[in-house]
C-alpha positions as CSV (number, residue, x, y, z in Angstrom):
1,X,-3.3,32.2,10.2
2,X,-1.3,32.9,7.2
3,X,1.5,30.5,6.6
4,X,4.9,31.4,5.4
5,X,5.5,30.5,1.9
6,X,7.9,27.5,2.0
7,X,5.0,25.9,4.6
8,X,2.0,26.6,2.1
9,X,4.1,23.9,-0.2
10,X,5.3,21.8,2.3
11,X,1.6,21.5,3.9
12,X,0.4,20.9,0.7
13,X,2.7,18.4,-0.4
14,X,2.5,16.0,2.4
15,X,-0.7,14.2,1.8
16,X,0.2,12.5,-1.6
17,X,-1.4,9.5,-1.0
18,X,-3.7,7.5,1.2
19,X,-4.0,5.9,5.0
20,X,-4.5,2.8,4.8
21,X,-1.9,2.6,7.9
22,X,1.3,2.3,6.2
23,X,1.3,6.1,4.8
24,X,0.1,5.5,1.5
25,X,1.2,2.0,1.0
26,X,-1.4,-0.7,0.0
27,X,0.8,-4.3,1.5
28,X,-2.5,-6.5,0.8
29,X,-2.1,-8.0,-2.8
30,X,-4.5,-11.4,-2.7
31,X,-7.2,-12.4,-0.7
32,X,-5.2,-16.0,0.2
33,X,-3.0,-13.5,1.9
34,X,-5.1,-11.3,3.4
35,X,-7.3,-13.7,4.8
36,X,-3.7,-14.9,6.8
37,X,-3.1,-11.9,8.3
38,X,-0.9,-11.2,4.8
39,X,1.4,-13.9,6.2
40,X,2.6,-15.3,2.7
41,X,6.2,-14.7,1.4
42,X,7.0,-18.1,3.0
43,X,4.1,-19.8,0.9
44,X,3.5,-17.6,-2.3
45,X,2.1,-20.9,-3.7
46,X,-0.4,-19.1,-6.5
47,X,0.0,-16.7,-9.3
48,X,-0.1,-14.0,-6.9
49,X,3.6,-14.7,-5.8
50,X,4.2,-12.7,-9.1
51,X,4.0,-9.7,-6.6
52,X,4.4,-11.7,-2.8
53,X,7.4,-13.5,-3.7
54,X,8.6,-14.2,-7.7
55,X,11.2,-17.3,-6.0
56,X,7.5,-19.1,-5.0
57,X,6.2,-19.4,-9.1
58,X,8.9,-22.4,-8.8
59,X,5.9,-24.3,-7.3
60,X,3.5,-24.0,-9.9
61,X,3.9,-27.1,-12.6
62,X,0.9,-25.7,-14.3
63,X,-0.2,-22.0,-16.0
64,X,-1.8,-20.2,-13.5
65,X,-3.9,-17.4,-13.6
66,X,-5.4,-15.2,-11.1
67,X,-8.2,-12.3,-11.6
68,X,-9.3,-10.4,-8.5
69,X,-9.8,-7.0,-6.8
70,X,-9.8,-5.2,-2.9
71,X,-12.7,-3.1,-2.0
72,X,-11.6,-0.8,1.0
73,X,-13.4,2.1,3.0
74,X,-11.2,4.2,5.2
75,X,-13.2,6.1,7.7
76,X,-11.6,8.7,10.2
77,X,-12.6,10.9,12.4
78,X,-10.3,14.0,14.1
79,X,-11.4,15.4,17.3
80,X,-9.7,19.2,17.1
81,X,-9.7,22.1,19.2
82,X,-12.7,23.6,16.9
83,X,-15.0,20.7,16.9
84,X,-14.9,16.8,15.5
85,X,-14.5,16.4,11.7
86,X,-15.3,12.8,9.6
87,X,-13.1,12.5,6.4
88,X,-15.6,11.6,2.9
89,X,-15.2,7.9,3.5
90,X,-16.5,5.9,0.5
91,X,-15.2,2.4,-1.2
92,X,-12.2,2.0,-3.2
93,X,-12.0,-1.0,-5.6
94,X,-8.3,-1.8,-6.8
95,X,-7.6,-4.9,-9.5
96,X,-5.5,-7.6,-8.9
97,X,-4.5,-9.6,-11.9
98,X,-1.5,-12.4,-12.1
99,X,-0.9,-15.0,-14.0
100,X,2.1,-17.9,-14.3
101,X,3.3,-19.9,-17.1
102,X,6.0,-22.2,-16.6
103,X,8.7,-22.2,-19.4
104,X,10.6,-25.8,-17.9
105,X,11.2,-28.0,-15.1
106,X,12.9,-25.2,-13.6
107,X,12.2,-22.0,-14.9
108,X,8.3,-20.1,-14.4
109,X,7.2,-16.4,-15.5
110,X,5.3,-14.1,-14.1
111,X,3.2,-11.3,-14.6
112,X,1.0,-9.0,-12.8
113,X,-1.1,-6.0,-12.5
114,X,-2.0,-4.1,-9.2
115,X,-2.3,-1.4,-6.9
116,X,0.5,-1.1,-4.2
117,X,0.2,2.7,-3.4
118,X,-2.2,4.6,-3.3
119,X,-6.0,5.2,-2.8
120,X,-7.7,8.8,-1.4
121,X,-8.8,11.2,1.1
122,X,-11.2,14.1,1.0
123,X,-11.6,16.1,4.9
124,X,-13.9,18.9,2.7
125,X,-13.1,22.6,3.4
126,X,-14.2,23.2,6.6
127,X,-11.7,22.2,8.9
128,X,-9.2,23.1,11.1
129,X,-6.9,22.3,9.4
130,X,-8.0,22.8,5.9
131,X,-4.9,25.0,4.9
132,X,-2.5,21.7,5.1
133,X,-5.3,19.4,3.5
134,X,-9.0,19.0,1.8
135,X,-8.9,16.3,-0.8
136,X,-5.9,14.3,-1.8
137,X,-5.9,11.2,-4.5
138,X,-3.8,9.0,-5.8
139,X,-4.4,6.5,-8.1
140,X,-1.7,4.2,-8.8
141,X,-0.8,1.1,-11.0
142,X,2.1,-1.3,-11.3
143,X,2.7,-3.9,-14.3
144,X,5.0,-6.8,-13.2
145,X,7.2,-9.0,-15.3
146,X,9.0,-11.7,-13.4
147,X,10.6,-15.0,-13.2
148,X,11.3,-17.5,-10.4
149,X,14.2,-20.0,-10.9
150,X,14.6,-23.6,-9.4
151,X,18.7,-23.9,-7.8
152,X,18.0,-26.6,-6.2
153,X,14.9,-28.9,-4.9
154,X,14.7,-27.1,-1.7
155,X,16.1,-23.8,-3.5
156,X,14.4,-20.6,-5.3
157,X,15.2,-17.4,-6.5
158,X,12.8,-15.1,-8.1
159,X,13.4,-11.6,-9.7
160,X,11.9,-9.1,-12.2
161,X,10.9,-5.0,-12.9
162,X,7.9,-3.2,-12.3
163,X,6.9,-0.4,-14.6
164,X,4.9,2.1,-12.5
165,X,2.1,5.1,-13.4
166,X,1.1,7.3,-10.7
167,X,-1.5,10.2,-10.6
168,X,-1.5,12.7,-8.2
169,X,-4.3,15.4,-7.5
170,X,-4.0,17.3,-4.2
171,X,-5.5,20.2,-2.7
172,X,-5.5,22.4,0.2
173,X,-7.5,25.7,1.3
174,X,-6.0,29.1,1.4
175,X,-7.4,30.9,4.1
176,X,-8.2,29.8,7.8
177,X,-11.6,30.5,7.8
178,X,-14.2,27.8,6.2
179,X,-14.2,28.7,2.5
180,X,-14.1,27.3,-1.5
181,X,-10.4,28.3,-1.9
182,X,-8.1,26.3,-3.3
183,X,-4.5,25.7,-4.0
184,X,-4.3,22.2,-6.6
185,X,-1.7,20.3,-8.3
186,X,-2.6,17.6,-10.7
187,X,0.4,15.6,-12.2
188,X,1.3,12.3,-13.4
189,X,4.1,10.4,-14.5
190,X,5.9,6.5,-14.8
191,X,8.7,5.1,-13.0
192,X,10.8,1.8,-12.5
193,X,11.5,-0.5,-9.9
194,X,12.8,-4.1,-9.5
195,X,12.7,-6.8,-7.3
196,X,15.2,-10.2,-5.6
197,X,13.2,-12.7,-4.2
198,X,14.5,-16.3,-2.4
199,X,12.2,-19.2,-1.4
200,X,14.0,-22.2,1.2
201,X,11.5,-25.4,1.7
202,X,14.3,-27.6,3.4
203,X,11.6,-30.2,4.4
204,X,8.1,-30.7,4.1
205,X,7.1,-28.7,7.4
206,X,8.8,-25.4,6.6
207,X,9.6,-23.0,4.3
208,X,11.5,-19.5,4.7
209,X,10.9,-16.7,1.9
210,X,12.6,-13.1,1.6
211,X,11.7,-10.4,-0.6
212,X,13.0,-6.9,-1.5
213,X,11.6,-4.2,-3.4
214,X,13.6,-1.0,-4.6
215,X,12.1,2.6,-4.6
216,X,10.5,4.2,-7.2
217,X,11.2,7.8,-8.1
218,X,9.1,9.7,-10.5
219,X,8.7,13.5,-11.8
220,X,5.5,14.2,-12.2
221,X,4.1,17.0,-14.5
222,X,1.3,18.8,-14.4
223,X,-1.0,21.4,-13.2
224,X,-0.6,24.3,-10.3
225,X,-4.4,25.9,-9.6
226,X,-5.6,28.3,-7.3
227,X,-8.2,30.2,-6.6
228,X,-6.7,33.9,-7.4
229,X,-4.3,32.8,-10.1
230,X,-5.8,34.3,-13.5
231,X,-4.4,30.8,-15.7
232,X,-3.1,27.6,-14.9
233,X,0.7,27.2,-14.4
234,X,2.8,24.2,-15.3
235,X,4.8,22.3,-11.9
236,X,6.4,19.3,-11.6
237,X,6.8,16.9,-7.9
238,X,10.1,15.0,-7.9
239,X,8.0,12.2,-5.7
240,X,8.9,8.4,-4.8
241,X,7.7,4.9,-2.9
242,X,9.8,3.7,-0.8
243,X,11.8,0.1,-1.1
244,X,10.3,-2.7,1.1
245,X,12.1,-5.7,2.5
246,X,9.9,-8.8,4.2
247,X,11.0,-12.3,5.2
248,X,8.5,-14.7,6.3
249,X,8.5,-18.1,7.8
250,X,5.7,-20.8,7.8
251,X,5.0,-23.9,9.0
252,X,3.5,-26.9,7.7
253,X,2.9,-29.6,10.1
254,X,0.3,-31.7,8.3
255,X,-2.0,-31.7,5.3
256,X,-3.9,-29.4,7.6
257,X,-2.7,-26.6,8.7
258,X,-0.2,-23.9,7.7
259,X,0.8,-21.4,10.4
260,X,2.8,-18.4,8.6
261,X,4.9,-15.4,10.3
262,X,5.8,-12.4,8.5
263,X,7.7,-9.3,9.1
264,X,8.4,-6.3,6.6
265,X,10.3,-3.3,6.9
266,X,9.8,-0.3,5.0
267,X,11.8,2.7,4.2
268,X,10.2,5.4,4.5
269,X,13.5,7.5,5.3
270,X,14.4,7.8,1.7
271,X,10.9,10.2,1.9
272,X,12.6,13.0,3.4
273,X,13.0,16.0,1.3
274,X,11.1,16.3,-1.8
275,X,11.3,19.6,-4.5
276,X,8.1,21.3,-6.1
277,X,9.6,23.1,-9.3
278,X,7.3,26.0,-10.9
279,X,7.9,28.6,-13.0
280,X,9.1,30.6,-9.6
281,X,11.8,28.3,-9.0
282,X,12.5,24.9,-6.9
283,X,11.6,24.7,-3.5
284,X,12.6,22.0,-1.1
285,X,9.7,20.1,0.5
286,X,10.2,18.2,4.0
287,X,8.6,15.1,4.9
288,X,10.9,13.5,7.1
289,X,8.8,10.5,7.9
290,X,10.7,7.4,9.5
291,X,11.2,3.7,8.4
292,X,8.7,1.7,10.1
293,X,7.8,-2.5,10.6
294,X,4.9,-4.7,9.6
295,X,4.6,-8.0,11.8
296,X,1.6,-10.4,10.7
297,X,0.5,-13.4,11.9
298,X,-1.6,-15.8,10.2
299,X,-2.9,-20.0,9.8
300,X,-5.3,-21.7,7.2
301,X,-6.5,-24.4,7.9
302,X,-7.7,-26.9,4.9
303,X,-10.5,-28.9,4.8
304,X,-11.0,-32.4,3.2
305,X,-14.2,-31.4,1.0
306,X,-11.9,-28.3,-1.0
307,X,-12.5,-25.6,1.6
308,X,-10.4,-23.4,3.0
309,X,-10.6,-20.8,5.7
310,X,-8.0,-18.6,7.4
311,X,-7.3,-15.5,10.2
312,X,-4.4,-13.2,10.7
313,X,-3.4,-10.6,12.3
314,X,-1.3,-7.4,11.5
315,X,0.3,-4.4,13.5
316,X,1.6,-1.7,11.1
317,X,3.5,0.9,13.2
318,X,3.3,4.7,12.5
319,X,5.8,6.2,10.3
320,X,4.5,10.0,10.6
321,X,5.9,11.8,13.1
322,X,3.9,14.7,14.5
323,X,6.0,17.4,13.8
324,X,5.0,16.5,9.8
325,X,1.5,15.1,10.8
326,X,-1.0,15.9,8.1
327,X,-4.5,14.2,8.1
328,X,-4.4,13.7,4.2
329,X,-2.5,10.6,5.4
330,X,-3.0,10.5,9.3
331,X,-0.7,7.2,9.9
332,X,-0.9,5.2,13.2
333,X,0.0,2.6,14.9
334,X,-2.7,0.7,13.6
335,X,-4.3,-3.0,14.3
336,X,-5.8,-5.7,11.7
337,X,-8.3,-7.9,12.1
338,X,-8.2,-10.5,9.0
339,X,-10.4,-13.9,7.5
340,X,-10.8,-15.6,4.8
341,X,-12.0,-18.6,2.7
342,X,-11.2,-20.1,-0.3
343,X,-13.3,-23.3,-2.4
344,X,-11.0,-24.9,-4.4
345,X,-12.4,-27.6,-7.7
346,X,-10.3,-29.4,-9.7
347,X,-9.2,-26.5,-12.1
348,X,-10.4,-23.4,-10.1
349,X,-10.1,-21.7,-6.9
350,X,-12.4,-19.1,-5.4
351,X,-10.9,-17.1,-2.7
352,X,-12.3,-14.2,0.1
353,X,-11.1,-11.9,2.3
354,X,-12.3,-9.6,5.3
355,X,-10.3,-7.1,7.0
356,X,-11.2,-4.3,9.5
357,X,-8.6,-2.2,10.9
358,X,-8.8,0.7,13.9
359,X,-6.6,2.8,15.4
360,X,-6.8,5.9,17.5
361,X,-3.8,8.7,17.9
362,X,-3.2,11.9,19.8
363,X,-1.1,14.2,18.0
364,X,0.4,17.5,19.2
365,X,3.2,19.7,17.7
366,X,1.4,19.1,14.1
367,X,2.4,22.4,11.6
368,X,1.3,25.4,13.4
369,X,-1.0,23.3,15.5
370,X,-3.2,23.3,13.0
371,X,-4.3,19.8,13.3
372,X,-3.5,18.7,17.0
373,X,-6.0,16.7,18.5
374,X,-7.2,13.3,18.3
375,X,-8.2,10.9,15.3
376,X,-9.8,7.6,15.0
377,X,-9.9,5.0,12.5
378,X,-12.4,2.2,11.5
379,X,-11.1,0.4,8.5
380,X,-13.5,-2.0,6.2
381,X,-11.7,-4.3,3.6
382,X,-13.3,-6.8,1.1
383,X,-10.9,-9.1,-1.7
384,X,-12.3,-11.3,-4.0
385,X,-10.0,-13.4,-6.9
386,X,-10.6,-16.6,-9.4
387,X,-8.1,-18.5,-10.1
388,X,-7.7,-20.9,-13.1
389,X,-5.3,-23.5,-13.6
390,X,-4.6,-25.1,-16.8
C-alpha cells in the first residue's frame, strides 16, 4: 500500500512518546503518592510536593530530600487482520529526585528532577501497521524550582518554573511488506513551563489541593534519515506536552487513616496540528487528540510501629481517537491498581509501590485501516524512594 506524502509525515510523527495510559504523560512521580492510586494533591506532605503541589511544601519544618526511581514494563498485544503482534516490552527506569528547604516559618523552597513524559515502544519491522510505527522513543527530563508560601494558618499557595529536555527518536517502515526499510527522525530541544497551586486545610480532618501546570512548547532540531536517501538531512519538529489541571480532597478522620480522591484534566486538545520542517518545506502534522480526565482514589493506613500501607485505583480516559490511532502510543481507557508500603524512622523514610494496569480496545477507522484491530495492554510498575529529613 502506498500512502500519500502528507500521510507519511503524519503517521510517522504521531508516536512521539509512550503508552503509559494517557498519551505519553507519566502522572506517577513518587511512591508515597502512587501507592495511594496517585491521589495525593491535597496531602502533598513530603519533598515530592515540588511536583504534585508546591503549596504543600509549607507543611515541612525541616529540610527534606527524597531520591527514588520508577521502573515500568509496558506490554501490549495487537490482533489485526494479518496476525497477532507483541511489542518488545522491557523495563524502563525513570528518576525522581526532590528537595525542600525551609527559608523561614512561612516560605519553603523546593527543587526537583523527574520524568513527567516519555518512555518508548518497539513493534519491530514485520507488523501490518509498520508504515505507521515500528519504533519510537522519547527521553524526557524536567528540572523544577518552586516555592510554597503560607498565607494563613490554613491556606498556602505555591508555584515556580520547570525546564524540560526532550530527545525523540521516531521510526516507521516505508513499504507495506515486511522489510528492514525505514524513515526516521531524531531530534532534541528544551522548553520552559510554569506551575501554580494552592492547599487549604480548614480543619485537621479536611484538606483541599489544586495545581495547574502549563504546556511546554519544544522545537526539536535533528536529522532525517531513510533507507533510500544518499545522506542525512536536517529537520525540526514543533512539539508540545500538554497543560494539566488537578484538584483533590483528603479526609483524615484520625491519626491512623487518610483517604483521598483526585481528578485531573489533561489538555490534549493542544496537540492538534504540529509542523515538521525539512529542506522541502513545512508539513502540517494532524494529531487531533481530545482532552481527557484521570480519576484517582486511595487510602493510607498508618501503623503504630512506623509502618504504613496504602492501596488505590486510577481510571485514565483514552485521549486518542480511532481516526488518528497509532500503535506507537496505543492509548485506551485504562484501569490502574496500586499498592504501597512505607517505613519511617526518626530521620529516614523508605517508600515502595507496585502498579498493575490493563485495558482492551477495539480500533476501527485508523489511517488507511492499517492499525485496525484489538489491542490488549498489561503494564507493571515498581517504585522506590529513600527520604531524609534533617
